[in-house]
C-alpha angles and dihedrals in degrees: 000000000000092000091052091052091048091050091049091052092051091048093052097040096089091051095048089049091050091050094055113092115244113255112259119238118249109270135201134230122196116193129185122183137181112195134187106199118212127237118252084282117015151063129318140157152179146214122204143177131195134191122191131190130201092227137024106304091332143082099042107208108158144037136170138191123197145157143175150167127251135195122203111222093190143321093305107025131069133173124202139184116196143160136202147176121231127196129189122190140186098247089209091066115017090170091072089071129234120333090203126027116185133180116198139191124186144177124203147174121213124199124187133192135177127215101188103293094347110100116201124191126185117193125188117189137177117199134197111202129194120192119208116164109029142141117267091246092055093049090049092052104038103017126215095295131037137167124217138186122210131190122187129183112196127186122194125186122191106213103197101029138032092243132031105260138136113323091015121143112205141176120227124197127171143164123199132190124206115203133186128208086223126064132296082049099189105074103164147352124204126193122186135183123176149149122239140186129200103214098189139325091303113029126067124170129189135184122189152127129268128189115201119195117193120195103161162071099349114351126051121193141043137275133195122218140184110231124207117179137175123193126191115196125202113208141220118233092235144354099040117150129218110274129185116241092234125159109266093217 
């Protein structure tokens, strides 16, 4: 009996190995943000660019540009409307142009709360997505227009101060769910952990790791990436509230 089981395992092994998805190489995300924080009640905004590569510092295959305006409803609540363009390429032949070209509009509410030095941020977002250039398979699956809902819970912990201010080292951790109105409803889950440093009133840098798991509608599987980000903050003369240096997207 044992010999039969061993023979069966050896017979099935090539098929099991073939069915397993190949591990994805470690990718890289570069993020640059310019932010105008709002007063305790008032208008703010941002512009941001991202470049992503399929492998570590090589095989660039994606970039996005986006911007938006925000309005602070009080010391703990903020609303935003923003838009962006998202380009996905085949890194083997960038001259062919984007495989997927997406235009996105979104509305969101952000709520923050502090428990001593623990800084929590809850972000609720609704997205409207239009797809231009795309492969026939992608169009057949997701269509030319698709809605999406996102929720992100972010935790920041300053390590050498009670608040995040100049010369502060901090830890940033978040988990974000991406949900569709159409089945399958869970599209993506994104987990991030990183270390940041606020250099002065204007400059903030972070380095971390993000795991992005895609379930639907096109890609299935997960990919790990190194994330390097730089944020430059413009400042108001007075009345500016504390704001966490979270990633905009």
